[in-house]
C-alpha positions as CSV (number, residue, x, y, z in Angstrom):
1,M,0.0,0.0,0.0
2,D,1.5,3.3,-1.1
3,E,0.8,6.9,-0.2
4,E,-1.5,7.4,-3.2
5,A,-3.8,4.6,-2.1
6,L,-3.8,6.0,1.4
7,K,-4.9,9.4,0.2
8,L,-7.5,8.0,-2.1
9,R,-9.0,6.1,0.8
10,A,-9.0,9.2,3.0
11,L,-10.8,11.2,0.2
12,D,-13.3,8.3,-0.2
13,L,-14.1,8.6,3.5
14,G,-15.2,12.2,2.9
15,F,-12.1,14.3,3.8
16,D,-11.3,17.2,1.6
17,T,-7.5,17.1,1.8
18,V,-4.9,14.7,3.2
19,G,-1.2,14.9,3.6
20,V,1.6,13.1,5.5
21,C,4.6,14.2,7.5
22,D,7.2,12.4,9.6
23,A,6.5,12.1,13.3
24,K,8.9,14.6,14.9
25,P,8.8,17.1,17.8
26,A,6.2,19.9,17.4
27,P,7.9,23.0,15.8
28,H,5.9,25.4,18.0
29,H,6.3,23.7,21.4
30,D,8.7,26.2,22.8
31,F,6.6,29.2,21.5
32,Y,3.5,27.6,23.0
33,K,5.3,27.4,26.4
34,R,6.0,31.1,26.2
35,W,2.4,31.8,25.2
36,L,1.2,30.0,28.3
37,A,3.7,31.8,30.5
38,R,2.2,35.1,29.3
39,G,-1.2,33.9,30.5
40,H,-2.8,34.1,27.0
41,H,-4.7,30.9,27.7
42,G,-6.9,32.6,30.3
43,T,-8.4,30.0,32.7
44,M,-7.8,27.0,30.4
45,D,-5.4,25.4,32.9
46,Y,-5.7,22.0,31.2
47,L,-3.5,23.4,28.4
48,E,-0.6,23.6,30.8
49,S,-1.1,20.1,32.1
50,H,-1.1,18.8,28.5
51,L,2.2,20.6,27.7
52,P,4.6,17.6,28.2
53,L,2.5,15.3,26.1
54,K,2.4,17.8,23.2
55,E,6.1,17.9,22.7
56,H,6.2,14.8,20.5
57,P,3.6,12.4,19.0
58,E,5.6,9.5,20.5
59,N,4.0,10.5,23.8
60,L,0.6,9.6,22.4
61,L,1.6,6.6,20.4
62,P,4.9,4.8,21.1
63,G,6.6,3.8,17.9
64,V,4.8,6.4,15.8
65,R,6.5,6.9,12.4
66,S,4.0,9.1,10.5
67,V,1.4,11.7,11.1
68,I,-1.5,11.7,8.6
69,A,-3.3,15.1,8.5
70,V,-6.7,15.6,7.1
71,T,-9.2,18.5,6.7
72,L,-13.0,18.6,6.4
73,N,-14.9,21.7,5.2
74,Y,-17.7,23.0,7.5
75,N,-18.5,26.2,5.7
76,Q,-22.2,27.2,5.2
77,P,-24.3,30.3,5.2
78,N,-24.7,31.8,8.7
79,P,-26.3,35.3,8.6
80,P,-27.1,37.0,11.9
81,Q,-30.8,36.8,12.9
82,P,-31.8,39.6,15.2
83,G,-33.3,38.2,18.5
84,R,-31.8,34.8,17.9
85,P,-28.6,33.2,19.1
86,R,-25.6,33.6,16.8
87,I,-23.5,30.5,16.8
88,A,-20.2,30.0,15.0
89,R,-20.5,27.9,11.8
90,Y,-18.4,25.0,13.2
91,A,-21.1,24.3,15.8
92,L,-24.2,24.4,13.8
93,G,-24.4,20.7,13.1
94,R,-23.3,17.5,14.7
95,D,-20.3,17.6,17.0
96,Y,-17.2,17.6,14.8
97,H,-15.2,15.4,17.2
98,K,-17.7,12.6,16.5
99,V,-17.7,13.2,12.7
100,L,-14.0,13.3,12.2
101,R,-13.1,10.6,14.7
102,G,-15.5,8.2,13.0
103,K,-13.8,8.8,9.6
104,L,-10.3,8.6,11.1
105,K,-11.2,5.3,12.8
106,A,-12.3,3.9,9.5
107,L,-9.0,5.0,8.0
108,S,-7.2,3.4,10.9
109,R,-8.9,0.1,10.2
110,W,-8.0,0.3,6.6
111,I,-4.3,0.8,7.5
112,E,-4.2,-1.9,10.1
113,E,-5.8,-4.4,7.7
114,A,-3.0,-3.7,5.2
115,H,-0.3,-3.8,7.8
116,P,-1.0,-6.5,10.4
117,G,0.5,-5.4,13.7
118,A,0.4,-1.7,12.9
119,Q,-1.0,0.7,15.4
120,C,-2.9,3.9,14.8
121,R,-4.3,6.7,17.0
122,P,-6.9,9.2,15.8
123,C,-6.7,12.7,17.3
124,V,-9.4,15.3,16.9
125,D,-8.8,18.6,18.8
126,S,-9.2,17.3,22.3
127,A,-6.1,15.1,22.1
128,P,-2.9,16.9,23.3
129,I,-1.2,17.4,19.9
130,F,-0.4,20.4,17.7
131,E,-2.8,19.6,14.9
132,R,-1.9,22.8,13.0
133,D,1.8,22.1,13.2
134,Y,1.5,18.7,11.7
135,A,-1.1,19.8,9.1
136,N,1.3,22.5,8.0
137,L,4.2,20.0,7.8
138,A,1.9,17.7,5.8
139,G,1.3,20.4,3.2
140,L,-2.3,21.3,4.1
141,G,-1.9,25.0,4.9
142,W,0.1,27.8,6.4
143,F,-0.4,30.0,9.4
144,G,-2.4,33.2,9.0
145,K,-2.1,36.3,11.2
146,N,-5.3,35.2,12.9
147,T,-3.4,31.9,13.7
148,M,-5.8,29.9,11.6
149,L,-4.3,27.3,9.2
150,I,-5.0,28.7,5.7
151,D,-5.1,26.7,2.5
152,S,-4.3,29.0,-0.4
153,H,-6.8,27.2,-2.6
154,R,-9.6,26.6,0.0
155,G,-9.3,29.2,2.7
156,S,-9.7,28.2,6.4
157,W,-13.3,27.0,6.9
158,F,-12.2,23.5,7.8
159,F,-11.6,21.2,10.7
160,I,-8.2,19.4,11.1
161,G,-7.8,15.8,12.2
162,V,-4.6,13.8,12.6
163,L,-4.0,10.1,12.6
164,L,-0.8,8.8,14.2
165,T,0.5,5.5,12.8
166,T,3.5,3.2,13.3
167,V,3.6,2.7,9.5
168,P,6.2,4.8,7.8
169,F,4.6,6.6,4.9
170,E,6.5,9.0,2.5
171,A,6.2,12.6,3.8
172,D,4.8,15.5,1.8
173,A,6.4,18.9,1.5
174,P,5.3,21.5,4.1
175,A,2.9,24.1,2.9
176,V,4.1,27.7,2.2
177,G,2.2,30.9,2.0
178,G,1.4,34.1,3.9
179,C,-0.9,37.0,4.5
180,G,1.4,39.6,3.0
181,T,0.5,43.1,4.2
182,C,-3.2,42.2,4.8
183,T,-4.4,43.0,8.3
184,R,-8.2,42.7,7.8
185,C,-8.6,40.1,10.6
186,I,-6.6,42.2,13.0
187,E,-8.7,45.3,12.3
188,A,-12.0,43.4,12.3
189,C,-11.5,41.5,15.5
190,P,-14.2,43.0,17.7
191,T,-12.1,42.8,20.9
192,G,-8.6,43.2,19.7
193,A,-7.6,39.6,20.5
194,I,-5.1,39.2,17.7
195,V,-1.8,40.6,19.1
196,F,1.8,40.8,18.0
197,E,4.2,39.5,20.6
198,D,7.3,37.3,20.6
199,G,7.9,37.9,16.9
200,R,4.6,36.7,15.6
201,W,0.8,37.3,15.6
202,Q,-1.1,35.3,18.2
203,I,-4.4,35.1,20.1
204,D,-4.8,36.5,23.6
205,A,-7.7,34.2,24.6
206,R,-8.7,36.5,27.5
207,R,-10.0,39.0,24.9
208,C,-11.3,36.5,22.4
209,V,-15.1,36.2,22.0
210,S,-14.9,32.5,21.3
211,Y,-13.0,31.9,24.5
212,L,-15.3,34.2,26.5
213,T,-18.5,32.5,25.2
214,I,-17.2,28.9,25.4
215,E,-14.3,28.3,27.8
216,H,-14.7,31.2,30.3
217,R,-16.6,30.5,33.5
218,G,-18.2,33.3,35.4
219,E,-19.6,36.6,34.2
220,I,-18.6,38.3,30.9
221,H,-17.7,42.0,31.1
222,T,-16.8,42.4,27.5
223,D,-19.1,43.2,24.5
224,T,-19.6,39.9,22.6
225,H,-20.9,41.8,19.6
226,G,-23.9,39.6,19.2
227,W,-22.2,36.3,19.3
228,T,-23.7,33.7,21.6
229,F,-21.4,30.7,21.0
230,G,-18.0,31.3,19.4
231,C,-17.1,33.9,16.8
232,D,-16.3,33.8,13.0
233,V,-15.3,37.4,12.4
234,C,-11.6,36.8,11.6
235,Q,-12.5,34.2,9.1
236,E,-15.4,36.0,7.6
237,V,-13.2,39.0,6.6
238,C,-10.2,36.9,5.4
239,P,-9.6,37.3,1.6
240,F,-8.8,33.6,1.3
241,N,-12.4,32.9,2.4
242,Q,-14.0,35.1,-0.3
243,P,-15.3,33.7,-3.6
244,R,-12.9,34.0,-6.5
245,E,-13.4,32.9,-10.0
246,S,-9.8,31.6,-10.4
247,Q,-10.1,29.7,-7.1
248,P,-13.4,27.8,-7.2
249,L,-12.8,26.0,-3.9
250,R,-12.6,29.2,-1.9
251,A,-15.8,29.8,0.1
252,A,-17.1,26.4,-1.1
253,M,-19.9,25.0,1.0
254,T,-19.4,21.9,3.0
255,R,-20.4,18.5,1.5
256,E,-20.8,16.9,4.9
257,P,-24.5,16.3,5.8
258,D,-23.7,16.0,9.5
259,F,-22.6,19.6,9.6
260,Q,-26.0,21.0,8.5
261,P,-28.0,22.8,11.2
262,R,-30.1,20.2,13.1
263,H,-32.8,22.6,14.2
264,S,-33.5,26.3,14.8
265,W,-32.9,27.8,18.2
266,P,-35.4,29.6,20.3
267,S,-35.2,33.4,20.9
268,L,-32.4,34.8,23.0
269,A,-34.9,35.6,25.7
270,E,-36.0,32.0,25.8
271,V,-32.3,30.7,25.7
272,A,-31.6,33.0,28.7
273,E,-34.2,30.9,30.7
274,L,-33.5,27.5,29.2
275,D,-34.3,24.5,31.5
276,E,-32.2,21.3,31.7
277,G,-34.6,19.3,29.6
278,K,-34.7,21.8,26.7
279,W,-31.0,22.2,26.9
280,E,-30.5,18.4,26.5
281,E,-32.9,18.4,23.5
282,L,-31.2,21.3,21.7
283,T,-27.6,20.2,22.3
284,Q,-27.6,16.4,22.0
285,G,-24.6,15.4,19.9
286,S,-23.6,19.1,19.6
287,A,-20.3,20.8,20.3
288,I,-22.3,23.6,21.9
289,R,-22.4,21.4,25.1
290,R,-18.9,22.7,25.7
291,T,-20.2,25.9,27.1
292,R,-22.6,24.1,29.5
293,L,-26.2,25.2,30.2
294,D,-25.2,28.0,32.7
295,G,-22.7,29.4,30.1
296,M,-25.3,29.4,27.3
297,R,-27.9,31.2,29.5
298,R,-25.2,33.7,30.5
299,N,-24.3,34.4,26.9
300,A,-27.9,34.9,25.9
301,R,-28.4,37.4,28.7
302,V,-25.4,39.3,27.5
303,N,-26.8,39.3,24.0
304,V,-30.2,40.6,25.2
305,R,-28.6,43.4,27.2
306,Q,-26.4,44.4,24.3
307,E,-29.4,44.4,21.9
308,K,-31.3,46.7,24.2
309,A,-28.3,49.1,24.7
């Protein structure tokens, strides 16, 4: 089984792009340590506890030889609806962890059948690994000023998954590219969360609307600019996410049925008073559960106050 067959299988499973890199130490591990030391992670203390594991994929899968990186588009129309919750596009449908992990497990089985004794480990976001580092090394995109991984042909509306394997596959060349002089995401960020420190652009989570509406516990004292769960502003303004005749894949809509909205949400006033039963109904199998019921009610109350202001 060669790399071409591997990639064809990944595409058959529904992924949009796939690449391979050697299992090696994460290039941004030291930078990440400094980012944590500056407190840019806010109250996400679990990121510090994961730090030793993130240094090398070997810590997650002993004997790992290759990292297979994949992407899956989640883009879809998401206009604001006054009086209704505004939710980031990635969370409109089924929990992406479940969707990507299912496809990666299928790819794992395919590899293990072809290589008896081989081991694989799927990783989707919650695993302590630098997905963007390895996706970059595998040729799937480069780092934008908003810290998103950007594919020059497709933009950044995609999830990243990685599959660690003890099978040595031939590595692809790393992706190259850049934002040039463009600063649209920096200027558009409603809370100034994209900052330049330590020689590069990075996110100060303490200012980020996504962090405040999802990970932060306690009251919110910052204007969330109408967002109830997450924020898409830095991607919405990115030139690589705008339609372009010469790049037909830019701003393309997702082909994954599981990412389509599962239902419409009640009004903000109703969400601010949600009970446990309705919350369970609305968020079953959804990434929105990350913010918890208290967090979602809090976010809706903030939205209601800001709409009245």
